[in-house]
C-alpha positions as a Python dict, from the first residue, in 0.01 Angstrom:
ca = {
    (1, 'M'): (0, 0, 0),
    (2, 'T'): (143, 337, -103),
    (3, 'S'): (162, 638, 125),
    (4, 'T'): (-117, 801, -78),
    (5, 'D'): (-343, 500, -22),
    (6, 'Q'): (-264, 504, 350),
    (7, 'S'): (-343, 874, 376),
    (8, 'A'): (-680, 813, 210),
    (9, 'R'): (-753, 515, 433),
    (10, 'A'): (-665, 719, 743),
    (11, 'V'): (-978, 921, 662),
    (12, 'T'): (-1212, 642, 549),
    (13, 'D'): (-1101, 359, 783),
    (14, 'P'): (-868, 496, 1052),
    (15, 'V'): (-927, 213, 1301),
    (16, 'G'): (-858, -55, 1039),
    (17, 'L'): (-544, 122, 915),
    (18, 'T'): (-408, 163, 1268),
    (19, 'T'): (-481, -202, 1347),
    (20, 'D'): (-305, -321, 1031),
    (21, 'L'): (2, -106, 1098),
    (22, 'I'): (30, -243, 1451),
    (23, 'T'): (-25, -610, 1361),
    (24, 'H'): (240, -577, 1090),
    (25, 'V'): (491, -505, 1370),
    (26, 'E'): (341, -686, 1672),
    (27, 'K'): (296, -1061, 1623),
    (28, 'A'): (227, -1151, 1987),
    (29, 'L'): (-124, -1000, 1995),
    (30, 'D'): (-429, -1124, 1810),
    (31, 'P'): (-562, -874, 1550),
    (32, 'E'): (-896, -860, 1728),
    (33, 'A'): (-722, -780, 2055),
    (34, 'V'): (-525, -506, 1881),
    (35, 'R'): (-844, -363, 1731),
    (36, 'A'): (-1008, -358, 2075),
    (37, 'V'): (-709, -168, 2218),
    (38, 'V'): (-721, 82, 1929),
    (39, 'L'): (-1093, 143, 1981),
    (40, 'G'): (-1043, 186, 2354),
    (41, 'A'): (-748, 425, 2322),
    (42, 'A'): (-842, 624, 2013),
    (43, 'G'): (-1222, 619, 2029),
    (44, 'G'): (-1447, 642, 1723),
    (45, 'R'): (-1369, 729, 1364),
    (46, 'A'): (-1337, 1104, 1410),
    (47, 'K'): (-1094, 1083, 1704),
    (48, 'S'): (-897, 795, 1556),
    (49, 'R'): (-811, 981, 1235),
    (50, 'R'): (-533, 1185, 1390),
    (51, 'P'): (-331, 889, 1531),
    (52, 'A'): (-395, 698, 1207),
    (53, 'E'): (-253, 984, 1002),
    (54, 'A'): (48, 1012, 1235),
    (55, 'L'): (123, 638, 1214),
    (56, 'A'): (79, 637, 838),
    (57, 'A'): (326, 925, 809),
    (58, 'R'): (583, 768, 1046),
    (59, 'P'): (512, 406, 1142),
    (60, 'E'): (858, 383, 1306),
    (61, 'V'): (709, 541, 1617),
    (62, 'L'): (561, 198, 1694),
    (63, 'T'): (910, 55, 1747),
    (64, 'D'): (1115, 354, 1866),
    (65, 'G'): (847, 532, 2072),
    (66, 'R'): (989, 875, 1988),
    (67, 'S'): (798, 1197, 1945),
    (68, 'P'): (695, 1432, 1787),
    (69, 'A'): (357, 1265, 1765),
    (70, 'P'): (1, 1337, 1888),
    (71, 'R'): (-88, 1251, 2245),
    (72, 'A'): (-331, 986, 2117),
    (73, 'V'): (-36, 792, 1972),
    (74, 'G'): (144, 795, 2307),
    (75, 'D'): (-172, 678, 2485),
    (76, 'L'): (-207, 401, 2226),
    (77, 'L'): (152, 282, 2283),
    (78, 'I'): (93, 265, 2658),
    (79, 'A'): (-237, 76, 2610),
    (80, 'L'): (-69, -177, 2380),
    (81, 'R'): (209, -239, 2632),
    (82, 'K'): (-49, -297, 2905),
    (83, 'A'): (-228, -543, 2677),
    (84, 'G'): (87, -756, 2658),
    (85, 'S'): (269, -624, 2354),
    (86, 'T'): (641, -705, 2346),
    (87, 'T'): (749, -544, 2018),
    (88, 'I'): (568, -212, 2044),
    (89, 'S'): (780, 49, 2222),
    (90, 'P'): (643, 258, 2509),
    (91, 'P'): (669, 636, 2471),
    (92, 'V'): (1026, 761, 2513),
    (93, 'C'): (1126, 1089, 2681),
    (94, 'R'): (1257, 1331, 2420),
    (95, 'D'): (1546, 1453, 2641),
    (96, 'C'): (1669, 1156, 2845),
    (97, 'G'): (1534, 860, 2643),
    (98, 'K'): (1359, 702, 2942),
    (99, 'H'): (1076, 457, 2869),
    (100, 'L'): (756, 608, 3004),
    (101, 'R'): (444, 457, 3159),
    (102, 'T'): (292, 803, 3182),
    (103, 'F'): (414, 1115, 3009),
    (104, 'Q'): (386, 1489, 2989),
    (105, 'R'): (377, 1691, 2669),
    (106, 'R'): (531, 2012, 2549),
    (107, 'G'): (400, 2080, 2202),
    (108, 'Q'): (419, 1751, 2010),
    (109, 'D'): (700, 1606, 2223),
    (110, 'W'): (681, 1363, 2517),
    (111, 'Y'): (878, 1414, 2838),
    (112, 'C'): (923, 1243, 3172),
    (113, 'G'): (835, 1431, 3489),
    (114, 'V'): (1198, 1528, 3553),
    (115, 'C'): (1278, 1666, 3208),
    (116, 'N'): (951, 1857, 3174),
    (117, 'Q'): (1019, 2092, 3463),
    (118, 'D'): (1046, 2466, 3444),
    (119, 'T'): (1378, 2597, 3574),
    (120, 'A'): (1495, 2938, 3686),
    (121, 'E'): (1825, 3088, 3797),
    (122, 'C'): (1846, 3128, 4173),
    (123, 'A'): (1903, 3488, 4273),
    (124, 'G'): (2098, 3376, 4581),
    (125, 'C'): (2351, 3128, 4441),
    (126, 'G'): (2318, 3164, 4065),
    (127, 'N'): (2250, 2791, 4009),
    (128, 'T'): (1968, 2677, 3784),
    (129, 'R'): (1699, 2505, 3989),
    (130, 'R'): (1347, 2378, 3951),
    (131, 'T'): (1090, 2645, 4011),
    (132, 'Q'): (911, 2645, 4346),
    (133, 'L'): (572, 2549, 4200),
    (134, 'N'): (708, 2230, 4043),
    (135, 'V'): (886, 2132, 4365),
    (136, 'V'): (565, 2170, 4566),
    (137, 'R'): (373, 1969, 4305),
    (138, 'Q'): (624, 1686, 4332),
    (139, 'H'): (594, 1685, 4711),
    (140, 'L'): (214, 1676, 4694),
    (141, 'R'): (216, 1391, 4440),
    (142, 'A'): (452, 1194, 4663),
    (143, 'A'): (225, 1248, 4963),
    (144, 'V'): (-77, 1131, 4763),
    (145, 'H'): (105, 816, 4646),
    (146, 'L'): (199, 727, 5004),
    (147, 'L'): (-146, 800, 5148),
    (148, 'D'): (-316, 598, 4874),
    (149, 'W'): (-95, 299, 4950),
    (150, 'L'): (-162, 332, 5325),
    (151, 'A'): (-536, 338, 5255),
    (152, 'D'): (-505, 20, 5044),
    (153, 'Q'): (-328, -145, 5339),
    (154, 'E'): (-600, -21, 5580),
    (155, 'L'): (-345, 198, 5754),
    (156, 'T'): (-318, 565, 5843),
    (157, 'L'): (-21, 787, 5919),
    (158, 'A'): (-98, 744, 6289),
    (159, 'S'): (-104, 362, 6270),
    (160, 'C'): (182, 324, 6020),
    (161, 'C'): (502, 184, 6170),
    (162, 'Q'): (857, 184, 6037),
    (163, 'S'): (829, -162, 5883),
    (164, 'D'): (520, -51, 5688),
    (165, 'L'): (703, 256, 5560),
    (166, 'E'): (1004, 49, 5451),
    (167, 'R'): (773, -200, 5279),
    (168, 'W'): (633, 89, 5072),
    (169, 'M'): (981, 227, 4999),
    (170, 'T'): (1114, -106, 4868),
    (171, 'R'): (825, -177, 4628),
    (172, 'D'): (922, -168, 4261),
    (173, 'E'): (605, 29, 4183),
    (174, 'T'): (680, 305, 4435),
    (175, 'R'): (750, 646, 4284),
    (176, 'L'): (882, 971, 4431),
    (177, 'R'): (1045, 802, 4731),
    (178, 'R'): (1277, 1089, 4815),
    (179, 'E'): (1002, 1347, 4776),
    (180, 'A'): (779, 1147, 5012),
    (181, 'G'): (1039, 1200, 5282),
    (182, 'H'): (942, 1567, 5302),
    (183, 'F'): (582, 1471, 5378),
    (184, 'V'): (680, 1209, 5638),
    (185, 'R'): (908, 1452, 5820),
    (186, 'W'): (636, 1718, 5812),
    (187, 'A'): (387, 1466, 5959),
    (188, 'L'): (635, 1390, 6238),
    (189, 'T'): (680, 1758, 6326),
    (190, 'Q'): (302, 1800, 6334),
    (191, 'R'): (272, 1487, 6552),
    (192, 'I'): (41, 1326, 6299),
    (193, 'A'): (278, 1028, 6273),
    (194, 'R'): (500, 870, 6537),
    (195, 'D'): (793, 629, 6551),
    (196, 'L'): (883, 681, 6185),
    (197, 'S'): (1226, 762, 6046),
    (198, 'F'): (1286, 911, 5703),
    (199, 'P'): (1607, 1115, 5736),
    (200, 'A'): (1705, 1374, 5478),
    (201, 'V'): (2034, 1301, 5304),
    (202, 'K'): (2258, 1593, 5224),
    (203, 'W'): (2462, 1561, 4906),
    (204, 'N'): (2828, 1646, 4954),
    (205, 'G'): (2947, 1478, 4636),
    (206, 'P'): (3073, 1621, 4311),
    (207, 'S'): (2856, 1871, 4129),
    (208, 'Q'): (2986, 1764, 3785),
    (209, 'A'): (3052, 1434, 3611),
    (210, 'M'): (3387, 1270, 3688),
    (211, 'D'): (3635, 1229, 3404),
    (212, 'D'): (3764, 881, 3317),
    (213, 'D'): (4097, 921, 3499),
    (214, 'A'): (3930, 1025, 3824),
    (215, 'R'): (3678, 742, 3800),
    (216, 'W'): (3945, 477, 3743),
    (217, 'A'): (4162, 620, 4021),
    (218, 'A'): (3869, 594, 4263),
    (219, 'A'): (3792, 241, 4143),
    (220, 'C'): (4157, 134, 4190),
    (221, 'R'): (4155, 272, 4541),
    (222, 'L'): (3831, 92, 4626),
    (223, 'L'): (3979, -236, 4502),
    (224, 'H'): (4319, -214, 4672),
    (225, 'D'): (4292, 15, 4978),
    (226, 'N'): (4250, -209, 5283),
    (227, 'T'): (4167, 85, 5511),
    (228, 'I'): (3820, 122, 5356),
    (229, 'R'): (3531, -73, 5505),
    (230, 'T'): (3395, -368, 5307),
    (231, 'E'): (3053, -210, 5261),
    (232, 'D'): (3212, 109, 5122),
    (233, 'H'): (3436, -101, 4894),
    (234, 'L'): (3136, -281, 4744),
    (235, 'A'): (2893, 11, 4730),
    (236, 'G'): (3149, 243, 4574),
    (237, 'L'): (3234, -11, 4304),
    (238, 'L'): (2865, -65, 4225),
    (239, 'L'): (2833, 309, 4176),
    (240, 'L'): (3152, 361, 3972),
    (241, 'L'): (3161, 44, 3761),
    (242, 'Y'): (2792, -45, 3733),
    (243, 'A'): (2645, 310, 3743),
    (244, 'Q'): (2390, 226, 4012),
    (245, 'W'): (2210, 511, 4189),
    (246, 'P'): (2300, 544, 4560),
    (247, 'A'): (1934, 503, 4653),
    (248, 'A'): (1914, 182, 4449),
    (249, 'I'): (2230, 48, 4616),
    (250, 'S'): (2087, 118, 4962),
    (251, 'R'): (1777, -89, 4873),
    (252, 'L'): (1975, -402, 4782),
    (253, 'T'): (1912, -708, 4997),
    (254, 'T'): (2110, -1027, 5047),
    (255, 'D'): (1868, -1200, 4810),
    (256, 'H'): (2011, -989, 4526),
    (257, 'I'): (2341, -1182, 4560),
    (258, 'E'): (2325, -1522, 4388),
    (259, 'K'): (2607, -1775, 4438),
    (260, 'T'): (2649, -2090, 4231),
    (261, 'H'): (2938, -2338, 4219),
    (262, 'Q'): (3176, -2117, 4022),
    (263, 'T'): (2989, -1787, 3983),
    (264, 'V'): (2866, -1498, 4196),
    (265, 'R'): (2601, -1278, 4041),
    (266, 'I'): (2416, -967, 4157),
    (267, 'R'): (2066, -883, 4040),
    (268, 'L'): (2045, -518, 3935),
    (269, 'G'): (1684, -450, 3841),
    (270, 'D'): (1577, -726, 3600),
    (271, 'V'): (1935, -812, 3503),
    (272, 'A'): (2161, -1059, 3687),
    (273, 'V'): (2525, -959, 3632),
    (274, 'T'): (2821, -1192, 3685),
    (275, 'L'): (3069, -1033, 3924),
    (276, 'P'): (3445, -1057, 3853),
    (277, 'G'): (3663, -1223, 4115),
    (278, 'P'): (3762, -925, 4336),
    (279, 'I'): (3410, -780, 4345),
    (280, 'A'): (3258, -1125, 4396),
    (281, 'E'): (3478, -1173, 4702),
    (282, 'L'): (3367, -836, 4841),
    (283, 'A'): (3001, -923, 4783),
    (284, 'L'): (3027, -1257, 4962),
    (285, 'K'): (3224, -1098, 5245),
    (286, 'Q'): (2957, -829, 5288),
    (287, 'V'): (2677, -1089, 5292),
    (288, 'A'): (2862, -1292, 5555),
    (289, 'A'): (2961, -1000, 5774),
    (290, 'R'): (2654, -777, 5748),
    (291, 'R'): (2523, -660, 6079),
    (292, 'S'): (2331, -371, 6226),
    (293, 'H'): (2518, -61, 6335),
    (294, 'A'): (2311, -63, 6650),
    (295, 'V'): (2290, -432, 6750),
    (296, 'I'): (2615, -627, 6724),
    (297, 'A'): (2597, -963, 6543),
    (298, 'Q'): (2224, -945, 6464),
    (299, 'T'): (2178, -1060, 6104),
    (300, 'D'): (1809, -1156, 6075),
    (301, 'F'): (1723, -870, 5836),
    (302, 'P'): (1745, -853, 5458),
    (303, 'W'): (1947, -540, 5380),
    (304, 'L'): (2286, -585, 5215),
    (305, 'F'): (2389, -246, 5354),
    (306, 'P'): (2212, -226, 5694),
    (307, 'G'): (2145, 105, 5862),
    (308, 'G'): (2141, 229, 6219),
    (309, 'S'): (1871, -7, 6346),
    (310, 'P'): (1829, -381, 6286),
    (311, 'A'): (1536, -333, 6047),
    (312, 'A'): (1667, -23, 5870),
    (313, 'R'): (1853, -4, 5544),
    (314, 'S'): (2153, 220, 5506),
    (315, 'A'): (2123, 570, 5371),
    (316, 'P'): (2372, 651, 5093),
    (317, 'G'): (2702, 698, 5273),
    (318, 'P'): (3041, 844, 5182),
    (319, 'W'): (3066, 611, 4878),
    (320, 'A'): (2775, 803, 4722),
    (321, 'N'): (3014, 1088, 4655),
    (322, 'G'): (3182, 877, 4387),
    (323, 'S'): (3527, 1029, 4448),
    (324, 'E'): (3812, 1053, 4695),
    (325, 'S'): (3583, 1220, 4945),
    (326, 'Q'): (3560, 891, 5141),
    (327, 'A'): (3863, 986, 5341),
    (328, 'S'): (3776, 1350, 5385),
    (329, 'D'): (3581, 1517, 5660),
    (330, 'S'): (3213, 1506, 5567),
    (331, 'R'): (3135, 1822, 5756),
    (332, 'Q'): (3086, 2103, 5508),
    (333, 'P'): (2989, 2467, 5555),
    (334, 'A'): (2616, 2513, 5522),
    (335, 'P'): (2528, 2623, 5166),
    (336, 'R'): (2370, 2960, 5112),
    (337, 'R'): (1994, 2921, 5112),
    (338, 'C'): (1843, 2984, 4773),
    (339, 'S'): (1575, 3245, 4725),
    (340, 'S'): (1382, 2994, 4513),
    (341, 'S'): (1370, 2735, 4792),
    (342, 'P'): (1026, 2583, 4856),
    (343, 'P'): (824, 2679, 5166),
    (344, 'S'): (869, 2505, 5498),
    (345, 'Y'): (586, 2262, 5418),
    (346, 'P'): (712, 2001, 5382),
    (347, 'P'): (1071, 2062, 5506),
    (348, 'R'): (1332, 2063, 5232),
    (349, 'S'): (1626, 1827, 5185),
    (350, 'S'): (1902, 1854, 4931),
    (351, 'A'): (1873, 1655, 4609),
    (352, 'S'): (2130, 1397, 4512),
    (353, 'T'): (2288, 1324, 4179),
    (354, 'S'): (2443, 1007, 4041),
    (355, 'P'): (2537, 844, 3714),
    (356, 'S'): (2286, 701, 3470),
    (357, 'P'): (2159, 348, 3538),
    (358, 'S'): (2379, 67, 3412),
    (359, 'S'): (2300, -130, 3101),
    (360, 'G'): (2401, -448, 3288),
    (361, 'N'): (2724, -508, 3092),
    (362, 'E'): (3016, -634, 3296),
    (363, 'P'): (3278, -360, 3332),
    (364, 'P'): (3653, -414, 3318),
    (365, 'I'): (3833, -424, 3650),
    (366, 'P'): (4109, -165, 3690),
    (367, 'S'): (4439, -320, 3793),
    (368, 'R'): (4646, -7, 3802),
    (369, 'S'): (4610, 363, 3845),
    (370, 'P'): (4544, 563, 3527),
    (371, 'S'): (4819, 757, 3362),
    (372, 'T'): (4831, 1123, 3439),
}
């Protein structure tokens, strides 16, 4: 069928054209199932003409998920993924390339919640920051997500205990974890909640990406410096060599470490990665020696990096800095408060930065310091 024929059919039979274009790419779904998804997402003939015209003009959007495209096309991609499609791509953020389950639009482009934020230069420090309105919106969304989950569990803030909060934080479906901390701390100050702990973590790490020489130097030190604790050895290497976010590292449990006869693997998201010898030894040593910072020799809890109480996971520690700052004094002068800072509800904590998530490929192990 020529492009002219497709353009004409997009007017006379938009649902049929859209269904045919999808079934040509997606073999896992029955054509009738695809047609039902198209009718549910695009509606009747009048509403379905626009996505049909967009797909006829650029059918590659079905496999790459990239905008510009009408919102109806993005909604259709999400509906097809929910229906069990494996070939159809979800919408992809225009700036960062993240696969999206929900999306925001600016013109004809799709963005994730992070990339589609208005920014402004702070009059106090000169740094570019998210505007106050967007920060407050994020905090409110996080509070709503937490409260909805508590309601589903037949809990309230008053009846919620620390184990319930940690159960919510470690769910794969949980969003806006860090932002929810503002709401929890506000609830504690208002005495709405009790016996909960959600400490704010101040970022003292680098403000810019590390160059290759600095990264390899830090990795060499983590591999060969015996003065560093085992947990900092392992966590720092996961950050530097596997590009894992500090928050993701702190949520790892002992079940993420898998040992067979000759192999040690760590499960990072959906991918199990084989660890090279030195890192494998560190992982097994950390599993064997893990213990609470508060109760000596108590090991009946799941966290690979335990925190200050037996049931608590560790907050990102000095290794989260991703540089030589492990050996330096962590006390820093208080930064100048920005004029664009959000209001005191909920209380503010500093944001953290880290490298992009790993693709799961095994990195090389540095055996020597880089040349200068």
